[in-house]
C-alpha positions in Angstrom: 162.2 106.2 188.2 158.9 105.7 186.4 158.2 105.7 182.7 156.3 109.0 183.0 159.1 110.8 184.8 161.6 109.6 182.1 159.2 110.9 179.4 158.9 114.3 181.1 162.7 114.5 181.4 163.3 113.8 177.7 160.4 116.1 176.7 161.8 118.9 178.9 165.3 118.4 177.5 163.9 118.7 173.9 161.8 121.8 174.8 164.8 123.6 176.3 167.0 122.6 173.4 164.5 123.6 170.7 163.8 127.0 172.3 167.6 127.7 172.5 167.9 126.7 168.8 164.9 128.9 167.9 165.8 132.0 169.9 169.6 131.9 169.9 171.3 129.4 167.6 169.5 129.7 164.3 169.2 133.5 164.4 172.9 133.7 165.1 173.6 132.1 161.7 172.5 135.4 160.1 175.4 137.2 161.9 178.2 135.0 160.5 180.1 136.0 157.4 179.7 133.2 154.9 183.3 131.8 155.3 182.9 131.8 159.1 179.6 130.0 159.0 181.0 127.5 156.5 183.8 126.8 159.0 181.6 126.7 162.1 178.5 124.9 160.8 179.9 121.4 160.4 181.3 121.6 164.0 177.9 122.8 165.3 176.1 120.0 163.5 178.4 117.4 165.0 178.2 118.8 168.5 174.4 119.4 168.5 173.8 115.9 167.2 175.5 114.5 170.4 172.7 116.1 172.3 169.7 115.9 169.9 170.0 112.3 168.8 169.9 110.7 172.3 167.0 112.9 173.3 165.0 112.2 170.2 165.6 108.4 170.3 164.9 108.4 174.0 161.6 110.3 173.6 160.5 108.0 170.7 161.6 104.8 172.6 159.7 105.8 175.7 156.5 106.4 173.8 156.8 103.2 172.0 157.3 101.3 175.3 154.1 103.1 176.5 152.2 102.1 173.4 153.2 98.5 173.8 152.1 98.4 177.4 148.6 99.3 176.3 146.8 101.5 173.8 145.4 104.9 174.9 144.3 108.0 172.9 146.7 110.0 175.0 149.6 107.8 173.9 148.5 107.8 170.2 148.4 111.6 170.1 151.8 111.7 171.8 153.3 109.3 169.3 151.8 111.1 166.3 153.2 114.4 167.4 156.6 112.9 167.9 156.5 111.2 164.5 155.5 114.4 162.9 158.6 116.2 164.4 160.8 113.3 163.2 159.3 113.5 159.6 159.6 117.3 159.5 163.2 117.1 160.8 164.4 114.6 158.3 162.5 116.1 155.3 163.5 119.7 155.8 166.0 120.4 158.5 168.6 117.6 157.8 168.8 118.6 154.1 169.0 122.3 155.0 171.8 121.7 157.4 173.6 119.5 154.7 173.3 122.4 152.2 174.7 124.8 154.8 177.6 122.5 155.6 178.3 122.1 151.8 178.3 125.9 151.3 175.3 125.5 149.1 172.9 128.0 150.7 171.6 131.5 150.6 170.4 133.9 153.3 166.9 132.9 152.3 167.6 129.3 153.5 168.7 130.6 156.9 165.5 132.6 157.1 163.4 129.6 156.2 165.3 127.5 158.8 164.3 130.0 161.4 160.7 130.3 160.2 160.0 126.6 159.8 161.6 125.8 163.1 158.7 127.5 164.8 156.7 124.4 163.9 159.0 122.1 165.7 159.3 124.5 168.6 155.5 124.6 169.0 155.0 120.8 168.6 157.8 119.9 171.0 156.4 122.4 173.5 152.9 120.9 173.0 154.3 117.4 173.6 155.8 118.5 176.9 152.6 120.3 178.0 150.5 117.3 176.9 152.6 114.9 179.0 152.7 117.3 181.9 148.9 117.6 181.9 148.6 113.8 181.9 151.2 113.2 184.5 149.8 111.3 187.5 150.5 113.8 190.2 
């Protein structure tokens, strides 16, 4: 399997995942009574991490391999988009999920989670499309 096919697989996995989070999972948080979300959220975070962490590290690792093989503007744009998602995830989403897990949140935080996640949804979709367009068919 080539590096490009592996990249597309990781990118596609993240695109499917982020759209499910955006359209199904995060909006569902609004439908939980606070005690129920407090009970469910730590379980959700643990389980989703088992999927998200390998996909994110795989995506980052593959673009770093590509960059080390030779510089290109295509690879640099790809890397910058991926690093942006990482920074955004760890600066906003990780602390927000921590607050939810610690029962230190309001409905406004849930709404911000949904709104701000559109940024990640768009960027990960762009990464996938970017790599699809540059795929050597």
